[in-house]
C-alpha positions as CSV (number, residue, x, y, z in Angstrom):
1,M,10.1,54.7,-1.2
2,I,7.3,52.8,0.6
3,H,4.7,54.2,-1.9
4,M,6.9,53.1,-4.8
5,Q,7.3,49.6,-3.4
6,R,3.5,49.3,-3.1
7,I,3.1,50.3,-6.8
8,I,5.7,47.7,-7.7
9,N,3.9,45.0,-5.7
10,V,0.6,45.9,-7.4
11,F,2.2,45.5,-10.8
12,I,3.7,42.1,-9.8
13,L,0.4,41.0,-8.6
14,V,-1.4,42.0,-11.8
15,F,1.3,40.3,-13.9
16,L,1.0,37.1,-12.0
17,T,-2.8,37.1,-12.1
18,C,-2.8,37.6,-15.8
19,N,-0.2,34.9,-16.3
20,I,-2.3,32.4,-14.3
21,K,-5.4,33.3,-16.3
22,A,-3.4,32.8,-19.5
23,Q,-2.2,29.4,-18.4
24,T,-5.8,28.4,-17.3
25,A,-7.1,29.5,-20.7
26,V,-4.7,27.2,-22.5
27,Q,-5.5,24.3,-20.3
28,E,-9.2,24.9,-20.6
29,R,-9.1,25.0,-24.4
30,V,-7.1,21.8,-24.6
31,R,-9.5,20.0,-22.2
32,K,-12.4,21.3,-24.3
33,L,-10.8,19.6,-27.4
34,F,-9.9,16.5,-25.5
35,P,-12.2,16.1,-22.4
36,N,-10.1,13.2,-21.0
37,A,-6.7,14.9,-21.6
38,K,-4.1,14.8,-18.8
39,L,-1.9,17.9,-18.6
40,E,1.3,18.2,-16.6
41,T,3.4,21.4,-16.7
42,F,7.2,21.2,-17.2
43,D,9.9,23.9,-17.0
44,V,9.3,26.8,-19.3
45,K,12.4,27.6,-21.3
46,H,13.4,29.7,-24.3
47,H,10.8,32.2,-25.5
48,Y,7.7,30.2,-24.3
49,S,5.4,31.3,-21.5
50,E,3.8,27.9,-20.8
51,S,4.8,24.3,-21.4
52,Y,2.8,21.1,-21.0
53,E,3.1,17.4,-21.4
54,I,-0.3,16.2,-22.6
55,L,-1.9,12.8,-22.9
56,I,-4.9,12.5,-25.2
57,D,-7.2,9.7,-26.2
58,Q,-6.3,8.7,-29.8
59,W,-8.1,6.2,-32.0
60,L,-6.3,2.9,-32.3
61,D,-8.0,2.4,-35.7
62,H,-9.2,5.6,-37.4
63,E,-11.3,3.6,-39.7
64,D,-13.0,1.6,-37.0
65,H,-13.5,3.4,-33.7
66,S,-14.9,0.3,-32.1
67,K,-11.3,-0.9,-31.7
68,G,-11.0,1.7,-28.9
69,T,-8.3,4.2,-28.0
70,F,-4.8,4.5,-26.6
71,K,-3.0,7.4,-24.9
72,Q,-0.9,9.5,-27.2
73,R,1.6,12.0,-25.7
74,L,2.1,15.5,-26.9
75,F,4.4,18.3,-25.7
76,L,2.9,21.8,-26.1
77,S,5.0,24.9,-25.6
78,H,3.0,28.1,-25.8
79,I,3.9,31.7,-26.4
80,D,0.8,33.3,-28.0
81,R,-2.3,32.0,-29.9
82,K,-1.6,34.6,-32.6
83,S,2.0,33.2,-33.2
84,P,2.7,30.5,-35.8
85,M,2.8,26.9,-34.7
86,L,5.8,24.6,-35.3
87,F,4.3,21.1,-35.6
88,V,7.0,18.5,-34.8
89,T,6.4,15.0,-36.2
90,E,8.5,12.6,-34.2
91,G,9.4,9.1,-35.4
92,Y,10.0,7.6,-32.0
93,A,9.3,8.5,-28.4
94,A,9.1,12.3,-27.8
95,G,10.5,14.6,-25.1
96,P,10.4,18.3,-24.3
97,R,13.0,19.2,-27.0
98,H,13.4,22.6,-28.5
99,Y,13.8,23.0,-32.3
100,E,15.8,25.7,-34.1
101,L,12.8,26.6,-36.3
102,S,10.8,27.6,-33.3
103,D,13.5,30.1,-32.4
104,L,13.7,31.4,-35.9
105,L,9.9,31.8,-36.1
106,Q,9.4,32.7,-32.4
107,S,6.6,30.2,-32.7
108,N,4.5,27.9,-30.5
109,Q,5.7,24.3,-30.6
110,L,3.6,21.1,-30.6
111,I,5.5,17.8,-30.6
112,V,3.6,14.6,-31.3
113,E,5.0,11.2,-30.1
114,Y,4.8,8.5,-32.6
115,R,2.2,5.7,-31.9
116,F,3.6,2.6,-30.1
117,F,6.5,4.6,-28.6
118,G,7.2,6.1,-25.2
119,K,3.9,6.7,-23.4
120,S,1.9,6.3,-26.6
121,V,1.6,2.5,-26.4
122,P,-1.7,0.6,-26.5
123,D,-2.3,-1.8,-23.7
124,N,-2.1,-4.7,-26.1
125,I,0.4,-4.4,-29.0
126,D,-1.1,-5.4,-32.3
127,Y,1.2,-4.4,-35.1
128,K,-1.5,-4.3,-37.8
129,Y,-2.3,-0.9,-36.3
130,L,1.3,0.4,-36.7
131,T,1.1,1.7,-40.2
132,N,2.0,5.1,-41.7
133,E,-1.6,5.5,-42.8
134,Q,-2.8,5.3,-39.2
135,A,0.0,7.5,-37.9
136,M,-0.8,10.2,-40.5
137,Q,-4.4,10.2,-39.3
138,D,-3.1,10.7,-35.8
139,L,-1.3,13.9,-36.9
140,H,-4.3,15.1,-39.0
141,R,-6.7,14.7,-36.1
142,I,-4.3,16.6,-33.7
143,R,-3.8,19.3,-36.3
144,K,-7.5,19.8,-36.8
145,A,-8.1,20.0,-33.1
146,F,-5.3,22.3,-32.1
147,G,-6.0,24.4,-35.2
148,K,-9.1,25.7,-33.3
149,I,-6.7,27.2,-30.7
150,Y,-3.8,28.2,-33.0
151,R,-5.2,29.7,-36.1
152,N,-2.1,31.3,-37.6
153,E,0.3,29.5,-39.9
154,W,1.5,26.0,-39.2
155,I,4.9,24.7,-40.2
156,S,5.9,21.0,-39.8
157,T,9.3,19.6,-39.2
158,G,11.0,16.4,-38.0
159,I,14.5,14.8,-37.8
160,S,15.6,11.4,-39.2
161,K,12.6,9.0,-38.9
162,G,10.7,12.1,-37.7
163,G,11.8,13.9,-40.9
164,T,10.5,11.0,-42.9
165,T,7.2,11.3,-41.0
166,C,7.2,15.0,-41.9
167,M,7.4,14.1,-45.6
168,Y,4.7,11.4,-45.2
169,Y,2.5,13.9,-43.5
170,K,3.0,16.6,-46.1
171,A,2.3,14.1,-48.9
172,T,-0.9,12.8,-47.2
173,Y,-2.3,16.2,-46.0
174,P,-0.6,18.9,-48.0
175,R,-3.0,21.6,-46.8
176,D,-2.5,20.9,-43.1
177,V,0.7,23.0,-43.0
178,K,2.0,26.0,-44.9
179,V,5.6,24.9,-45.0
180,A,7.5,21.6,-44.2
181,V,11.1,21.3,-43.3
182,P,12.3,17.6,-43.0
183,Y,15.8,17.1,-41.6
184,V,18.1,14.3,-42.7
185,A,15.1,12.3,-43.8
186,P,15.5,9.2,-45.9
187,L,13.0,7.8,-48.3
188,P,14.3,4.3,-49.2
189,N,13.2,2.4,-52.2
190,A,13.8,-1.1,-50.8
191,R,14.0,-3.0,-47.5
192,E,17.8,-2.9,-48.0
193,D,18.4,0.1,-50.1
194,Q,21.6,-0.4,-52.1
195,R,22.1,3.4,-52.4
196,C,23.4,3.5,-48.8
197,D,26.1,1.0,-49.7
198,D,27.0,2.9,-52.8
199,L,27.5,6.0,-50.8
200,I,29.7,4.3,-48.2
201,A,31.8,2.8,-51.1
202,S,32.3,6.2,-52.7
203,V,32.3,8.8,-49.9
204,D,35.3,11.0,-49.2
205,N,38.5,9.5,-50.6
206,E,39.8,5.9,-51.2
207,E,42.5,6.1,-48.6
208,C,40.0,7.1,-45.9
209,R,37.5,4.4,-47.0
210,N,40.1,1.7,-46.9
211,K,41.1,2.8,-43.5
212,L,37.6,2.1,-42.2
213,F,37.4,-1.3,-44.0
214,D,40.9,-2.2,-42.6
215,F,39.6,-1.3,-39.1
216,Q,36.7,-3.7,-39.6
217,R,38.9,-6.5,-40.7
218,H,41.3,-6.0,-37.9
219,A,38.5,-5.8,-35.3
220,L,37.0,-9.1,-36.6
221,S,40.4,-10.7,-36.5
222,I,40.8,-10.0,-32.8
223,Q,37.1,-10.2,-31.8
224,D,37.9,-13.0,-29.3
225,S,40.1,-10.4,-27.5
226,L,37.3,-7.8,-27.7
227,L,34.9,-10.1,-25.9
228,S,36.4,-9.5,-22.4
229,Y,35.9,-5.7,-22.7
230,A,32.4,-6.2,-24.1
231,T,31.5,-8.6,-21.3
232,A,32.7,-6.2,-18.7
233,D,30.8,-3.4,-20.3
234,A,27.6,-5.5,-20.4
235,T,28.0,-6.5,-16.7
236,S,28.5,-3.0,-15.5
237,N,25.6,-1.7,-17.5
238,G,23.2,-4.5,-16.9
239,M,22.9,-5.5,-20.6
240,T,21.8,-8.8,-21.8
241,F,21.8,-10.2,-25.4
242,N,19.3,-13.1,-25.4
243,R,17.4,-11.7,-28.4
244,I,20.4,-11.9,-30.8
245,H,21.7,-15.1,-29.1
246,G,24.8,-13.8,-27.5
247,I,27.2,-11.0,-26.9
248,E,29.5,-12.4,-29.6
249,K,26.9,-11.5,-32.2
250,A,26.6,-8.0,-30.7
251,I,30.3,-7.4,-31.4
252,E,30.0,-8.6,-35.0
253,Y,26.9,-6.5,-35.6
254,A,28.7,-3.5,-34.2
255,I,31.7,-4.1,-36.6
256,L,29.3,-4.6,-39.5
257,E,27.5,-1.4,-38.6
258,Y,30.7,0.6,-38.2
259,P,31.1,2.4,-41.6
260,F,27.5,3.4,-41.7
261,S,27.6,4.9,-38.2
262,F,31.0,6.5,-38.8
263,W,29.8,8.5,-41.8
264,Q,26.3,9.0,-40.4
265,M,27.5,10.7,-37.2
266,G,30.3,12.8,-38.9
267,Y,33.5,11.3,-37.6
268,V,36.8,12.1,-39.4
269,C,39.4,9.6,-40.7
270,D,42.1,10.8,-38.4
271,A,40.1,9.3,-35.5
272,V,40.4,5.8,-36.9
273,P,43.3,3.9,-35.2
274,S,45.5,1.7,-37.4
275,E,45.8,-1.9,-36.1
276,P,45.1,-0.9,-32.5
277,D,45.5,-3.1,-29.5
278,P,42.3,-4.7,-28.2
279,R,41.4,-2.1,-25.7
280,T,41.9,0.8,-28.1
281,C,40.0,-1.1,-30.8
282,Y,37.1,-1.7,-28.5
283,N,37.0,1.8,-27.2
284,H,36.9,3.2,-30.8
285,L,34.2,0.8,-31.8
286,K,32.3,1.7,-28.7
287,M,32.6,5.4,-29.5
288,V,31.3,5.0,-33.0
289,V,28.7,2.2,-32.6
290,G,28.9,0.4,-29.2
291,I,27.2,-2.9,-28.3
292,A,24.3,-1.3,-26.3
293,F,22.2,-1.0,-29.5
294,Y,22.1,-4.8,-29.7
295,S,21.1,-5.4,-26.1
296,D,17.6,-6.8,-25.2
297,G,16.4,-3.5,-23.7
298,V,17.3,-1.3,-26.7
299,I,16.0,-3.8,-29.2
300,S,12.7,-3.9,-27.3
301,Y,12.6,-0.1,-27.5
302,Y,13.2,0.1,-31.2
303,E,11.2,-3.0,-32.2
304,P,8.2,-1.0,-33.5
305,S,10.4,1.1,-35.8
306,F,12.1,-2.0,-37.2
307,Y,8.6,-3.4,-37.9
308,Q,8.0,-0.3,-40.0
309,F,11.5,-0.4,-41.6
310,M,11.0,-4.0,-42.7
311,T,7.4,-3.6,-43.9
312,Q,6.8,0.0,-45.2
313,N,9.6,2.5,-44.7
314,G,12.6,0.6,-46.0
315,Y,16.1,0.5,-44.5
316,Y,19.6,-0.6,-45.3
317,G,21.7,-3.8,-45.0
318,F,25.2,-4.6,-43.9
319,M,28.1,-4.5,-46.4
320,H,30.1,-7.6,-45.9
321,D,31.8,-8.8,-49.1
322,H,35.0,-7.2,-48.0
323,L,34.9,-9.2,-44.7
324,D,34.6,-12.6,-46.3
325,G,36.0,-15.4,-44.1
326,L,36.2,-13.2,-40.9
327,I,32.6,-13.3,-39.8
328,K,31.9,-16.2,-37.4
329,H,28.4,-15.6,-35.9
330,V,26.2,-13.4,-38.0
331,K,24.5,-15.3,-40.8
332,V,21.9,-12.9,-42.2
333,F,23.1,-9.5,-43.3
334,D,19.9,-7.5,-42.9
335,N,18.2,-5.9,-39.9
336,S,15.2,-8.3,-39.6
337,I,16.5,-9.7,-36.4
338,F,15.6,-6.5,-34.6
339,A,12.0,-6.6,-35.8
340,P,9.2,-8.2,-33.8
341,R,8.9,-12.0,-33.9
342,G,5.8,-13.9,-35.1
343,V,4.4,-11.3,-37.4
344,S,4.7,-10.9,-41.2
345,L,7.6,-8.8,-42.3
346,D,6.8,-8.7,-46.0
347,Y,8.0,-5.5,-47.5
348,D,5.6,-3.4,-49.6
349,P,7.3,-0.6,-51.5
350,S,4.0,0.9,-52.7
351,Y,3.7,3.4,-49.8
352,N,7.0,5.1,-50.4
353,E,6.3,5.1,-54.1
354,W,3.0,6.8,-53.5
355,V,4.6,9.4,-51.2
356,K,7.2,10.2,-53.9
357,S,4.5,10.7,-56.5
358,R,2.5,12.9,-54.1
359,L,5.5,15.0,-53.2
360,D,6.2,15.4,-56.9
361,K,2.7,16.9,-57.3
362,K,1.9,18.5,-53.9
363,G,5.3,19.0,-52.2
364,K,5.7,22.7,-52.6
365,R,7.1,25.1,-49.9
366,M,9.5,22.5,-48.5
367,I,13.1,22.6,-47.5
368,Y,14.9,19.2,-47.4
369,I,18.0,19.4,-45.2
370,Q,20.6,16.7,-45.8
371,G,24.3,16.0,-45.1
372,E,26.5,14.9,-48.1
373,Y,28.4,12.2,-46.2
374,D,25.4,10.8,-44.3
375,P,24.6,7.4,-45.8
376,W,20.9,8.2,-45.3
377,G,21.4,11.1,-47.6
378,A,21.7,8.7,-50.5
379,C,18.0,8.0,-50.0
380,T,16.9,11.6,-50.0
381,Y,13.9,12.7,-52.0
382,I,14.9,15.0,-54.9
383,P,12.1,17.5,-55.7
384,P,11.3,18.0,-59.4
385,V,12.8,20.9,-61.3
386,G,10.4,23.9,-61.1
387,K,8.8,22.8,-57.9
388,D,8.8,25.5,-55.3
389,A,11.0,23.5,-52.9
390,M,14.7,23.4,-51.9
391,L,17.1,20.5,-51.4
392,M,20.0,21.7,-49.3
393,I,22.9,19.3,-49.1
394,L,25.6,20.4,-46.7
395,D,29.1,19.8,-48.0
396,K,30.6,16.9,-46.0
397,G,27.6,17.1,-43.7
398,S,26.4,14.2,-41.5
399,H,23.2,13.1,-39.8
400,R,23.7,15.9,-37.3
401,T,23.2,18.5,-40.1
402,R,20.8,21.4,-39.0
403,M,20.0,24.7,-40.6
404,A,22.6,26.4,-38.4
405,S,25.3,24.0,-39.8
406,Y,25.3,25.7,-43.2
407,P,27.5,28.7,-44.3
408,E,25.8,32.0,-43.8
409,D,24.9,32.5,-47.4
410,Q,23.1,29.2,-47.6
411,Q,21.3,29.9,-44.3
412,E,20.1,33.2,-45.9
413,M,18.8,31.3,-48.9
414,M,16.6,29.1,-46.6
415,K,15.5,32.1,-44.6
416,K,14.5,34.0,-47.7
417,A,12.5,31.1,-48.9
418,L,10.7,30.9,-45.5
419,D,10.2,34.6,-45.5
420,R,8.6,34.4,-49.0
421,W,6.3,31.5,-48.0
422,L,5.2,32.7,-44.6
423,K,3.4,35.8,-43.3
424,A,5.1,35.4,-39.9
425,P,8.2,37.5,-39.6
426,L,11.5,35.6,-39.0
427,K,13.7,36.4,-36.1
428,S,16.4,38.8,-37.3
429,S,14.7,39.1,-40.7
430,E,14.2,42.5,-42.3
431,K,10.6,41.6,-43.2
432,K,8.1,43.6,-41.2
433,S,4.9,42.2,-39.7
């Protein structure tokens, strides 16, 4: 027994030594690519063997390096240099999330935080450097660098604004990745895209839609009674509303936002109370929208994205004709109030138009995942007939739609496409490596 225990101890020592060497090798390779990189380990989960938060020096202006650098944050989860790489294009701040495609592919995973978010913020904010053109060059530079470590197939993905980023990236650098899978990703054609309103006005059935509009009217009619609950909520959570000039506006913005958020997040009509008392009304409004989004802290966090929504990406406005005479405080029914002050917010549709034309030509080997009832789904990109790409719209699906949300037969369709496009075997696929 003692002899056997010694053998076991030797095996454990050898395993630990090899694991340490493997971790050191990954760190060394990253530092060779980015000499000033800062690496911090975080808990290894799922199928990975190593996980790192990485800060690299990124060019503020890729066309003029004299403008200096800022720190950009990445999250690398490593399993094997020979495994494929899932390249996650975030649209906001990033975190050590795990994506379903990484499980399916048993891949490495590299998440890129979007410039001007989270820890990826320059010392001095200058919004002229917050463009999709600059952000795509961020991704391309990171892809080229890490491609020297991970030489197998690369697959890009992203969710919501990150999904739009995924489409932008594929359009700009179609050869950087073998396959792209954007989730619930809008491609608006205006700063206030009317197609979102059209979907809200036609989704599900008329009885259900009217129930939502009646709730809005009722909430506006008792908004003075809702104020005490909103004020208590704000006090207990340390929220202030100076940016939008008062909590009363926050209540009205939440009511205006209500049908968009309701369908976006997949609520069902049975959840809508009919002519509720003020507490029930406020609690339902809080569940679907809430007032926190309109607080100073949250507006500050999302300000960079609203700069992009207002100038390049496009967004939606607030439907309000059916609320005529009930709105007291909100005067402008777009989202410009959430964008930064003192900078030009002129909208230029040319970037999205260019992306659409590029995807028409270069957008092969893509799966677009969308939910039927998600208002953002009205702004989905539709690939041309004959293009080797798939648009998968989940029946009654919401912004929460993922590949695993679909019926098994539709999941198999997507897996077969991935299996056809990629050399890497899929988990539980019959394809042999």
